N, C-alpha and C positions, 0 to 999 in steps of 0.2 A: 507563576500562578496557574493552578489547574482550574478549569471552569467545568462544572459538572452539569450534564444533561440529566436532571434528577428524575427518579421514578415517582416522586411525590409532587403533586400539583401544589404550587405555592398558595398560601392563604393570602387573600387580598390584604395589603397593608403590612404584611410581615416583612421582617428583615431577612433577606435571602442568605446573608452571611451566617445567621444563627439557625437556619433550617436544619431539621433532623432528617437524615437520609436513611431509608431502611437498610441499605447495604452496609452502612457504617456502624450498625448497632453493636457488632462484635469487635469493633476496632477501638474501643475505649480502654482496652487493656494496655498494660505497660509495654507489651511487645507488638503494639499496633503496627500494621503495614502502611497506614495512611496518615495524612496530616489534616490539620484543620483548615488549610488554605484552599478551600473550594468555595467558589461562588457561582451563582447562576447568571448567565449573560442576559441582560434585559434587551427588549426589542429595540430601544432607541440607541443601543450601543452597536448594533449589527452593521450599519453602514460604514463605521470606522474600520472594519476589517476587510473591506473590499475596495478595489479600484477597477475601473472599466477602461479597456484599451481595445480599439478596433472592433467594438461591438461584442467583446468577450469579457467575462468577469474573472478577476485574478485576486490572489491574496495581496493584502496591503501590508503584511507584517514585514518590516524592513530587513530583519535578520534572516529570513527564510529564503533560500535560493530556489525553491520549487518554482519552475517556470511555466507549467501548463495551466490553462484556465480551470476554474472551479465551478463552472456553471452547469446547467442541467444536461447539456450534451455530453459532458465528461462524467458527471456524478450520478444522475438520476435516471429518468427514462425518456425516450423520445418516441414520437408518434410516426410510424412508418406508413400508416394508412388511416383513414377516418375511424376505423374500428380496431386497429392493432397498436398496442403500446409495446415497444421493444426496449430491453435494457440498454442504457447508454454505456459508455466504454468501461468504466470501472466495475459496475455491477456485472456487465456482460463478461468481462475478463475473469472475474471471480467464478462465474458459473462454468466457463469453458475450461479454466485451469483445473477445476475439480474433476471435470470429465477426463481431461488429459492424464492427470496423475492418479485418478481413481480414489482420491481421498482429500480431506480438507487440509492435511498437512503431511509432510514427509516426517520420518523419524518415529521413535518409540513413544508416541504421544500417549497412548492408552496406558502404558506402563508407568509413565511419569505422573499421569493424572488420576491413577487409580484411587478411588475413595477409601480412606481409612478412618475408622471411628475416632472422633476427637480431633481430627486434623482437617483444616480447610485448605484445599488446593486453590492456587491463584495463578492467573495467566495475564500477561500484558501484551497487547497488540500495538506495535509502533506504527505510526502513520496509518491509522485505521481507516481513513477515507470515508466511504459510505457505511462502514461498519458491517458489511455483509459477512466477512469471515467470523467476526465475533458473534454475531447473531446465530449463525449456523452452528458454530462450536458450542454456544450456550445451550442450544437444543440437544446436541449430542451428549453434552456433559452437564446435566442440570445441577449437579452438586458442586460444580467448580465455579468460582467467582472470576469474571472476566472484566478487564479494564481495557478500553480502547482509547488511545490518545492520538491527537493530531493537532497541527499548528493552526488549523483553520477556524471555521465559523460554523453556524448551523447548516451551511450548505455542504460542508465537508465531513460532517457526521450525519447519521441518518435522521434528517428532519422528520421523515414520515414515522420514525420510531422515537419520538421525543420522550416517551415514557416506555423504555425498553423493559425486557424481562428483569425479574428481581435479582438475577445473578449477573447482571450486566451494568456497567457504568461507563459512560463516555465522558471524556474530559478534553479540554484544550491544553496543550502543552507543547513547548518547543523541545524537540528531542535532543537538541544540542545542549540543553541545560540539564542539571542534575534532576533525576527522578525523585518524586516525593515518597518513594517506598523505602522501608528500612532495609538494611543489609540482610541478604538471605531470605527476603520475604516472599519471593515468587518461585513458582515451580517451573514456569515456562515463559519465555519471551519470544514473540513471533514478529518478524520484520519482513514485510512483503512490499516490493516496489518503493523503497525509501531512498535509493541512491541518487535520485534527483532532488531530494529534500535535505541532503547533508553533504558538506564539502569534504569532510575528513571522516570516513567510515571507521578507520582504525581507532580514532579517538573516542568513538562511541562505545567500543567493545569493553573497556574497563568498567564503564558505568553499567552496562548490561550484566557483566560478571558480578558486580557488586550486589545487585538486587536479586540475583539468582542464588538459590540454596546450592550447596554442594550436591552434584548429581542432577541439578536442574537442567532443563533442555533449552537450547537456543536454536531457532529455525529461521533460515533466511531463504527468500525466494525473489529472484530478480530476472527481468527480461534483458537479454543482451541487446545493445544498441548497434547492431550491424546486421546486414542481410546475409543469408546463407542459403545453400541449396542442399536438398536432402541427399543427393548422390555425391556430395563433396566436390563437384566440379567448380570451375572458376566462375564465381559470381560476377566478377567485373566484366566478363565476356558476355554472359547471358542476360545479366540485369544491371547494365551500367548506370541507369538512372536511379535505381535503388541505392547503389553504392554512392552516387553523388549526393543523394538526399541525406544519407546517414553521415557522410563525411561533413556536410554542412552543419548538421545537427551537433555532431561531436565538437566541431570547431567553435560553434556559437555557445554551447553550454560551458565549455572550458574557458573561453575568452571573456564572456559576459557574466557568467555565474560562478566560475570556479568549480564546476561540476565535472568530475572525471568519470570515465567509463570503466567500472571496476567489477562488474558482475562475476566475471570468471576468476577474480583475484580474492574473493572473500574467504575461501578455505585457507589460503596462505596467510591472510590477515589474522584469522582465528588462531592459526598455529603460532604466528609471530607474537601474539599477545601473551602467550604463556598461561592464559587463564582457562583454556578449554582443552578437552581431550575427546577421544572417540569421534573425530571429525570425519563425516561421511558426505561426499559431494556426488551429485548426479545431475545430468542434463536431460531435458525433455525437448523434443522437436515438435513444435506446433505447426501443422500444415497451413499454408495460406492459399485458400482456394480449394476446389473439389478434385484435384488431380490424384489424390491418394487412392490406391487400389482397394483399400478397405472401405466398405460402405459407411460405417460409423465415423471413420476418420474423414470421409468426404463431407459429411454433414458438419462435423466439427470445423473443418477447414472453411466451409462456406460461411459459417457464423463468425469465425475468427477474422476472415477477410473484411467483414463489415467493421469489426473493432479496429483493425489496422487502418482502414480508411478514416475512421473517426480520429485515430491517433495522428495520422498525417495532417489532417485539417486543423487539429488543435496545435500541432507543432508549427504551423505556419506563423502563429503569433510569436513563437520563440525566434524563428528565423528573421522576422521583421526587426528584431532588436539587435542584429549583428551585421557583420560585413557581407552577409549573403542576402541582405534585405531586398536588393533589386531583383534577385532571382528566386525569391521565396515562392511565388506562385508556380513558376515552371518546375522548381524542385519538387514541390508537393504533388503537382499533377503528374509529373514524370514517374514518381514512385507509385502513385495510385494506378496509373496506366499499366505498370509492370506487374502489380499484384493481381491484376485481372487478365494478364496475357502470358506471363511467364510461368510455366508449370514447374513444380518442384520447389518453389520458394518455401522456406520455413523460418519461423522465429525460434530462437533458442532460449529456453527457460533454465536458468541456473539455480539449483537448489543445494542447500547444505544444512546439515544439522550437527550439533556438537553438544557435549555434556560439560557442565561447569566442574572444574577440578574440586 
């Protein structure tokens, strides 16, 4: 079931299942890309989608392996001083990644989404999270319709944008299940940071291929879950506590959630699927801290280090669920200490885009 965060305010006493949504007006045709199975989540249903552990809020959806909290520290904004609100991790990462790559997405996006008279371009964002990517893209491409889906609740789609732009629709959907879109209905599918929300990435690709038109674009963007140094030197020697932290994370995610570390393997999975062509992969190195010689990259690194610290503190809840539980605090603190003291640390962002055959 897809749950829609509608543009239209419900009329008191109305049946939400029969509500008319402005974005769906052109979907009553025989070749509609959408289904009727959209309902609006009522306020009294919200608590059923959460569970609290260790003072943090988590998804309660039993089939979703996503391990990180979905509370304000992860999803929304945090107050860094009485007068300053800073973006929490997911929104902050969105902004920093855009600065690092110089665009909202890699690949020939403008070519694929070029507006043609009589044709409606459509884009699906998987694991939309706070919806930042969708909202920014919708401003850049006002003639394109955007769908953002996530397993979560109003905390994991932009609650501050409950009534988003007319060319945007947010829905709840488990991406392991079949999408509600017709075959060949979409021009682009975007998937960023979803590898902790799905156990078998390769099994997702045929469904992505199904909903893409021939020549449609698939874009993936994933952070590597391992430490690295910009100069390629041995990270285990210079940052052993970072190595220990990520090894514990890797072990726990695999043993407790069945989540594998596959960011660098996605291009090969696309090739193996047989559904995609023109596969182009690229990595970006995000500095952690202000060690970079370039002034702009120094600022980027300082901001990103704050995001990394938030990530480490959120990951503590994951470590408490596995065999590293007794060492969770020391592992987290050790990694945080090194991102502030070891110069040259980077996070690797793996991107790939491909065309549907």
